[in-house]
C-alpha positions, -999 to +999 in steps of 0.1 A: -923-621+200-916-585+211-884-569+199-862-549+222-860-512+212-825-501+200-807-479+224-789-446+218-766-434+245-756-399+257-735-389+286-730-352+295-698-360+315-678-380+290-698-379+257-688-360+226-711-340+202-688-346+172-681-373+146-660-393+171-692-404+188-717-429+174-743-432+202-730-465+215-723-473+251-686-471+244-688-438+224-719-419+236-731-385+225-728-356+250-763-341+247-798-355+240-806-329+213-775-339+194-784-376+198-819-368+182-803-350+153-779-378+146-804-407+152-841-403+152-866-430+142-894-451+156-883-478+181-853-459+196-848-453+232-824-427+246-804-437+276-783-415+299-759-426+326-775-428+360-760-404+385-758-408+422-776-385+446-745-364+452-743-357+415-779-344+415-767-319+442-738-307+421-710-333+427-691-345+396-687-380+411-704-408+392-721-437+409-700-468+411-727-488+392-724-472+357-759-483+346-780-464+320-815-451+325-840-437+299-841-400+294-869-383+314-901-372+295-894-336+302-859-339+288-873-356+257-899-329+253-874-301+255-849-319+231-877-327+206-886-290+204-850-282+197-848-310+172-879-296+153-863-262+152-832-278+138-851-296+111-869-263+101-836-245+100-820-273+080-849-273+055-846-236+050-809-240+045-815-267+020-840-245+002-815-216+001-787-239-011-810-253-038-819-218-049-783-207-049-774-238-070-801-229-095-790-193-096-754-204-101-764-227-130-784-199-146-754-176-141-731-202-157-755-205-187-755-167-191-717-166-189-713-193-214-735-173-238-715-142-230-683-160-242-698-159-277-702-121-277-671-105-293-663-068-295-638-051-318-627-016-326-644+002-355-615+012-379-637+041-392-637+059-358-613+088-352-579+079-338-580+079-300-558+103-280-539+086-251-545+106-219-539+103-182-570+104-161-562+139-148-558+154-182-580+186-185-563+206-212-592+221-233-569+223-263-566+185-262-600+175-249-634+185-260-664+174-239-697+166-257-728+178-240-766+175-245-783+144-259-777+119-287-796+089-301-763+071-301-741+062-271-710+075-290-713+098-320-682+113-336-699+127-367-699+163-356-666+162-336-681+175-304-664+150-281-628+139-283-621+102-287-596+091-261-578+060-249-573+056-211-558+029-189-564+024-152-578+001-125-615-002-115-620+018-083-658+018-083-682-005-101-720-004-106-739-026-130-775-020-141-796-040-166-781-027-198-754-003-186-722-005-165-708+025-147-671+021-136-646+046-123-610+041-133-580+054-113-544+055-125-527+073-096-532+107-113-569+110-113-603+093-116-626+090-146-661+076-148-666+053-178-700+041-192-704+008-210-736+002-230-749-022-257-728-052-265-700-039-243-720-050-213-728-085-227-693-099-230-678-124-205-653-099-194-680-073-187-701-098-167-671-108-145-656-074-138-641-070-104-627-041-084-590-034-092-592-051-126-569-032-150-584-020-183-578+000-214-609+018-226-616+038-258-645+062-261-659+098-263-655+124-236-689+138-224-700+163-198-720+147-170-757+152-175-774+178-152-780+166-116-756+137-121-722+135-104-688+121-115-652+130-109-645+164-125-681+164-139-672+144-170-674+108-182-662+086-210-688+068-232-670+037-243-669+022-278-643-005-270-623-019-242-598-046-233-592-062-199-554-061-192-554-079-159-583-094-140-584-089-102-596-116-078-633-117-069-656-134-044-638-142-011-605-129-024-619-096-036-602-065-023-634-053-007-635-085+013-598-087+022-597-051+034-632-042+044-638-007+058-647-021+092-617-045+093-596-045+125-563-025+124-541-056+124-559-070+093-554-036+075-517-036+085-512-071+072-527-061+039-511-028+036-504-033-001-541-034-007-550-007+018-528+017-002-552+014-032-579+031-011-586+069-014-577+076+022-543+059+023-533+071-012-543+107-001-520+104+029-491+093+007-497+122-017-498+147+011-467+132+026-448+135-007-459+171-009-446+178+026-412+163+017-410+185-014-419+215+007-392+207+033-366+204+007-377+237-010-378+255+023-343+244+033-331+257+000-349+291+005-337+299+041-308+322+046-282+307+049-295+277+030-292+241+042-275+214+021-292+179+020-269+150+030-276+113+032-262+097+064-261+059+068-287+039+085-263+013+099-242+028+127-219+016+156-229+042+182-261+051+201-277+085+201-308+083+222-300+056+248-291+019+245-326+006+255-341+015+222-314+002+199-320-023+171-288-044+173-275-067+145-244-085+134-224-066+109-199-091+095-189-102+130-191-067+146-218-053+167-239-026+148-272-008+152-300+008+131-296+045+136-318+063+162-310+097+148-286+111+121-277+142+141-242+130+150-234+125+113-249+159+104-227+176+130-195+162+113-206+177+080-211+213+093-174+224+092-171+218+055-207+220+042-223+247+064-259+242+076-272+207+066-303+186+068-314+151+060-345+131+053-338+096+064-353+067+084-347+064+121-354+033+142-365+029+178-368-005+195-398+005+216-425-022+215-455+000+220-488+006+201-491+044+205-489+070+178-458+084+195-439+050+194-429+038+159-402+012+152-394+030+120-402+065+108-390+092+084-369+116+103-363+152+091-332+166+110-311+197+106-280+210+122-272+248+121-238+264+128-230+296+147-265+304+160-281+315+193-309+298+210-333+326+199-321+320+163-330+284+167-366+292+178-370+317+150-357+291+125-381+264+137-411+287+134-401+298+099-395+262+086-429+249+100-450+278+086-432+279+052-436+242+047-473+244+053-476+274+030-458+257+001-478+224+005-512+242+006-503+263-024-510+233-045-548+232-049-549+194-052-529+189-020-550+216-002-582+196-011-567+164+001-558+180+034-593+192+038-607+158+030-584+140+055-587+166+082-616+191+078-607+209+110-571+216+100-560+252+105-528+268+093-505+275+123-509+310+135-478+332+139-461+342+161-459+310+181-463+313+218-430+309+237-433+293+271-406+282+295-409+247+311-413+263+346-442+284+333-458+253+319-455+236+353-472+266+369-500+265+343-507+228+349-508+234+387-531+264+382-555+244+360-554+214+383-539+190+357-522+162+376-491+142+366-490+105+359-490+097+397-521+118+401-502+144+420-497+181+413-469+188+388-436+199+402-403+212+387-384+182+373-415+162+361-413+149+326-447+162+314-468+134+301-484+135+267-519+138+280-511+168+302-491+184+274-519+179+249-545+193+274-524+224+279-518+229+242-554+224+232-566+247+259-542+275+249-550+267+212-519+281+197-486+266+186-462+266+215-424+266+216-419+250+250-384+258+262-358+254+289-364+218+301-345+206+332-311+190+327-322+157+342-349+149+317-331+159+285-302+144+265-268+147+281-253+167+252-278+196+254-263+229+264-272+244+298-287+278+300-259+301+313-285+321+333-300+291+350-278+260+351-307+238+362-322+239+327-311+234+291-314+255+260-339+230+245-373+233+228-403+212+219-428+226+194-464+217+204-493+219+180-530+220+191-547+187+183-514+170+177-489+176+205-451+176+200-440+177+164-404+190+167-377+188+193-344+207+193-316+222+214-283+239+214-253+216+217-226+217+244-196+234+229-172+230+259-150+199+256-146+193+294-183+198+301-191+173+273-167+147+287-182+151+321-217+146+306-205+114+290-193+101+323-225+112+341-246+090+318-221+061+316-212+064+279-176+056+268-165+087+247-138+066+229-146+060+192 
């Protein structure tokens, strides 16, 4: 008696290619290749739902009689080819998985053997000198050079024995030698592990950012070899202080060089361990020191004050205020500390501050930051020309002080090889002259029209002009309508203010400033014009 072949069902309209399907009439697969992958043996027939003629022509309607028909021979042939490809791919995957399993087992055996290898300090060695990784004092450190039959050899006192601590920044393992570069925030030092030092469990499981203490002899780097400061430490002992994560959680995986910006921002604490970000932080710190030194040096000097970040008034307009509840009262994060600085002038003289400012502008451009470090100053009894001279002096002196430190100068060159020290004197250009320049060079405004007096010059046009002129520009005398209400009008042209933006080639605007209104009635009228209540 002949047996009926068992049927496997697939339906491209309602089927599912996932575990919820089992190939039955009630729970069909979606595609024939998937059906073959899930169920393939002799005596099976593959049935698909019969479609009506309108479906063949592109209609989604199903025939009222939901009967099933065998898959066509051409469909079976095509699906079988895909099925064979799948089997080969699966076989190769199984082979790789088996090989990886075998490698993992061998690795585990090696690691278990490594646990038995113990290292200890030799009490007969010279006492180690504790140093930072940037230590270079020749009176403290001697570097051994040449060749030796031993990895470390203190018999002739040619190389100083030191003790260093840091985190692994680079790691390279060879058969019987491990090269690792430590960093401690002050410098870098290449360390070389050899002999039994490479055979311990800790050595075989080293990961980037693992913190270590290493003892050893200081050597000059052999000819034609390279290492930070052309020196290295030949280790005779080490201890792992804290082991960093590896595999999928390794720092090189979490913050890969090609990771998208959002991933890097979300892992900022890890990104800061990289050379680029840490260099930016060091240059930033040097600039802040330079600003403070410069403000001390200028005549008359400026006193640093520390205004609050929580305020109850707006400075740059209500649309960019971060508002919060201050014990039942409305308060804001400051947009600028200039109003507080102005209150200090009568008793303290010229003042400045280095403080955070906040702007509620949800934008992803380099000119729109929700929080940034704001360096602001207020000067008493000066003219507009004094202000321009002061800005030029401060900018150039800060750069000069920062670059006088060779380490900072090198970091700047690494970060921005094309950086050039600002050339003095800065070009002074009135806003009206800038409008004429843009028209002459056929640079349109944001509406793709020729610029005209009263336009708020967009960043792209401003950058184009500055880069073409290729000199620092003090752009002055902006129209009243596009500047803050408290800026003083130019007595010789009441259409414009005594205001200035400093523009740098390759960057754009870096500083803004102005004279303040000093006439009470004019200031009150300005308050009314912009709709701000002058009452405290």
